[in-house]
C-alpha positions in Angstrom: 68.9 13.3 -17.6 70.3 10.0 -15.0 67.1 11.8 -13.1 65.2 11.8 -15.5 65.7 8.5 -16.9 65.0 7.3 -13.2 61.5 8.9 -13.0 60.8 7.6 -16.7 61.0 4.2 -15.9 59.4 4.4 -12.3 56.2 6.2 -14.1 56.1 4.3 -17.5 57.5 1.1 -17.9 57.2 -1.3 -20.5 54.6 -3.9 -19.6 55.0 -7.9 -21.0 51.7 -8.8 -23.2 49.0 -9.5 -21.2 50.2 -8.0 -17.7 48.1 -5.4 -15.9 50.9 -4.1 -13.7 48.9 -4.9 -10.8 51.0 -8.4 -9.0 47.8 -8.9 -6.4 44.4 -9.5 -8.8 46.1 -12.6 -10.7 47.0 -14.7 -7.4 43.8 -17.3 -7.5 41.8 -17.4 -4.1 43.3 -19.9 -2.1 41.0 -21.7 0.0 40.1 -21.4 3.8 42.1 -24.6 5.6 40.0 -27.6 6.3 39.8 -28.7 9.7 41.4 -32.0 10.3 39.5 -35.4 10.2 40.8 -38.3 11.5 40.8 -41.8 9.4 39.0 -44.9 10.2 41.7 -48.2 10.1 44.7 -46.1 11.8 46.3 -46.6 14.7 47.6 -44.8 17.9 50.4 -45.0 20.7 48.3 -42.6 22.3 46.0 -43.4 25.6 42.6 -43.2 25.2 41.2 -39.5 25.7 37.9 -37.6 25.2 39.2 -35.3 23.2 41.9 -35.7 19.8 43.6 -33.3 17.3 46.5 -33.3 15.3 48.9 -31.9 17.2 48.6 -34.8 19.9 48.0 -38.0 18.1 50.8 -40.4 17.4 49.5 -42.5 14.6 51.8 -45.7 14.0 51.5 -48.8 11.7 49.1 -51.3 13.1 51.8 -53.9 12.6 53.6 -51.6 15.7 52.8 -51.9 19.5 49.8 -49.7 19.8 47.2 -48.6 21.9 44.3 -47.5 19.9 42.6 -48.3 16.6 39.7 -46.4 14.8 37.5 -48.0 13.5 34.8 -45.9 12.5 34.6 -41.7 12.1 31.4 -40.5 12.0 29.6 -36.9 11.9 27.6 -34.4 13.6 24.8 -33.3 11.7 21.9 -31.6 12.3 20.5 -30.0 15.5 24.1 -31.2 16.6 26.4 -30.0 14.3 25.2 -26.4 14.9 26.3 -26.4 18.7 28.6 -23.7 19.7 31.0 -25.9 21.4 31.8 -30.0 21.2 28.5 -32.1 22.9 28.5 -32.3 26.6 29.3 -36.3 28.0 26.2 -37.9 28.9 24.2 -35.3 26.1 21.9 -36.9 23.8 24.4 -36.3 21.0 27.1 -38.5 22.6 24.6 -40.8 23.3 23.6 -41.4 19.7 27.2 -41.1 18.5 28.3 -43.6 21.0 25.2 -46.7 19.4 26.6 -45.5 15.8 29.9 -46.4 17.1 28.8 -49.5 19.2 27.4 -51.0 15.8 29.6 -50.1 13.9 32.8 -51.8 16.4 30.8 -54.8 16.5 31.2 -54.9 12.6 34.6 -54.1 12.6 35.9 -56.6 15.2 33.5 -59.3 13.8 31.3 -59.8 16.9 29.7 -58.0 20.0 33.2 -56.5 21.1 32.4 -57.0 24.5 32.4 -60.8 24.0 36.4 -60.1 24.1 39.0 -57.7 26.1 38.0 -54.7 24.4 36.7 -51.1 25.3 35.0 -48.9 23.2 35.5 -44.5 23.6 34.4 -42.3 21.9 37.0 -39.2 20.8 35.8 -35.3 19.8 37.7 -32.6 18.5 38.7 -29.9 20.6 37.0 -26.9 21.5 39.2 -24.6 19.1 38.7 -27.3 16.5 35.0 -27.0 16.7 35.2 -23.6 16.3 36.7 -23.9 13.1 34.1 -26.4 11.6 35.1 -29.7 12.9 32.0 -32.0 13.5 33.5 -35.5 13.7 33.6 -37.8 16.4 36.2 -41.0 16.9 35.0 -44.4 17.8 38.4 -46.0 19.4 38.7 -49.5 20.6 41.7 -50.6 22.7 42.9 -53.8 24.3 42.5 -55.0 27.8 44.8 -57.2 29.9 43.6 -59.2 32.9 47.9 -59.6 33.6 46.9 -58.0 37.1 43.4 -59.3 37.8 41.5 -56.4 36.5 41.1 -54.9 33.7 43.4 -52.1 32.3 44.2 -50.8 28.7 47.5 -52.8 27.5 49.4 -52.4 24.0 48.9 -54.2 21.3 50.5 -55.6 17.8 48.2 -56.2 14.6 44.6 -54.4 13.9 41.5 -55.9 15.6 39.6 -55.6 12.4 38.0 -59.4 12.5 39.4 -60.3 15.4 36.4 -61.8 17.4 35.1 -63.3 14.0 36.3 -67.1 15.0 35.1 -68.7 18.3 38.9 -69.5 18.8 40.1 -65.6 18.8 42.5 -65.3 21.8 40.9 -61.8 22.7 37.3 -63.9 23.9 36.5 -63.7 27.1 36.5 -67.5 28.7 37.3 -69.3 32.2 38.7 -66.9 35.2 40.0 -67.6 38.9 38.1 -65.0 41.2 39.3 -64.0 44.2 37.4 -62.3 47.1 38.7 -59.6 49.4 37.5 -59.9 52.9 34.5 -58.0 52.5 33.3 -60.4 50.0 33.5 -58.5 46.7 36.0 -59.2 44.2 39.2 -58.5 44.7 41.0 -60.3 41.2 40.0 -62.0 38.1 42.9 -63.8 36.7 42.1 -65.3 33.3 42.4 -69.0 33.1 42.6 -72.1 30.2 39.2 -73.7 31.0 41.4 -77.1 30.8 42.6 -75.7 34.5 40.9 -75.6 37.9 38.9 -72.2 37.7 36.0 -70.8 39.7 34.0 -68.5 37.1 33.7 -67.7 33.4 32.0 -65.7 30.7 28.8 -66.2 30.1 27.5 -63.1 28.0 26.2 -59.8 27.6 23.1 -58.2 29.5 21.2 -55.2 28.5 20.9 -53.0 31.7 19.5 -49.8 29.6 16.4 -49.3 32.1 18.5 -49.2 35.0 20.9 -46.8 36.6 24.4 -46.9 37.4 24.4 -49.3 40.5 25.6 -47.5 43.3 24.3 -48.7 46.3 23.7 -52.3 47.0 20.1 -52.7 46.4 20.9 -51.2 42.9 23.1 -54.4 42.2 20.1 -56.2 42.6 18.4 -56.2 38.9 21.8 -56.7 37.4 22.2 -60.1 39.3 18.7 -61.0 38.2 19.9 -60.1 34.6 23.2 -61.8 34.8 21.7 -64.7 36.4 19.9 -64.9 33.0 22.4 -64.8 31.1 24.0 -67.8 33.1 21.2 -70.2 32.4 21.0 -69.7 29.1 24.2 -70.0 29.0 25.0 -73.4 30.6 21.3 -74.9 29.7 19.4 -74.9 32.9 16.4 -74.0 34.4 15.3 -70.5 35.5 13.9 -71.4 38.8 14.4 -71.2 42.4 17.2 -73.5 42.3 19.4 -71.3 40.1 20.7 -69.1 43.0 21.8 -72.1 44.2 23.6 -73.7 41.4 25.4 -70.8 40.9 26.8 -66.9 41.6 27.5 -63.9 39.2 29.7 -61.4 38.8 28.4 -58.0 36.9 30.5 -56.0 35.5 29.4 -52.9 33.9 30.8 -50.6 31.9 33.1 -47.7 33.4 30.9 -45.1 35.5 32.4 -42.6 32.3 31.5 -45.1 29.2 28.0 -45.8 31.3 27.3 -42.2 30.9 28.2 -41.9 27.4 26.0 -44.4 26.4 27.4 -48.2 27.1 24.5 -49.3 29.3 25.6 -53.2 28.8 26.7 -55.2 31.5 29.2 -58.4 31.0 28.3 -61.7 33.1 30.1 -64.3 34.6 29.3 -67.4 36.6 30.9 -68.0 39.7 30.8 -71.2 42.1 32.0 -70.4 45.7 34.7 -73.3 45.9 34.3 -74.3 42.4 36.7 -76.1 40.6 35.9 -77.0 37.2 38.2 -78.0 34.6 36.4 -77.6 31.3 33.8 -74.7 29.9 30.5 -75.3 31.4 29.0 -73.9 28.2 25.9 -76.4 27.6 26.8 -78.7 29.7 23.0 -78.9 31.5 21.8 -79.6 35.2 24.3 -82.0 35.6 27.3 -79.8 35.0 26.0 -77.4 37.3 24.3 -79.4 39.9 22.2 -77.9 42.6 24.4 -78.3 45.8 22.8 -81.6 48.3 25.2 -80.7 51.4 
């Protein structure tokens, strides 16, 4: 009889009201996992990398030391979103994304970001994340330091939001002491208070989109001409045949990888061999930057 009872319970046990006996079909359908999307305004201790993922990102409060700050997160749409793989470096999709990041970075920091010790990079999802549906691009800004005579990424504390909104921002590029190597090329550029002796000063940014990346000596000629125009406007001297006698220039285009991504702007600095100025030359006119007579 015990066996009969067990069989009866297994084959026809009582069911509570509203339960049909199928334990699977009453669970709601679970949504597919959404791909990771970074957030604007977050800071990271990571160094910049061309790809980003949830497993590699190390976010931190922006009030603490960090290397990167995300100023904008955009989305690839249209044909770019239909690609089977993330856009390759130098593609039209990347240059379009960089142009968007460029504009958003200016808004975020409060001025042309190249006027400050800043660099902009565009990070993409990994190939596996792209396959999983991720279509974002991240616009990251990092602070640069000239402590060793050349611009290198450095840690900072505090957000860069609005950091260039004022003329006296410590992030702004100013005066420098430039030293040359024996080859005649720039060896080091050390930032100097404009009230102390210096021979160089940042004068602005020149648009080099009509030119290729300079590799040979002759490639630099239009860059020198473009930056000389920026010097003339900054100092307030004529763009005539005496301009080259008044000053030389230091031209600093974007890194080759940033140039390929779409950064075709050049930082321009006046430079006077043997000059020992003790004030900014902005707006001083011909008397402040005279034509040498000796």
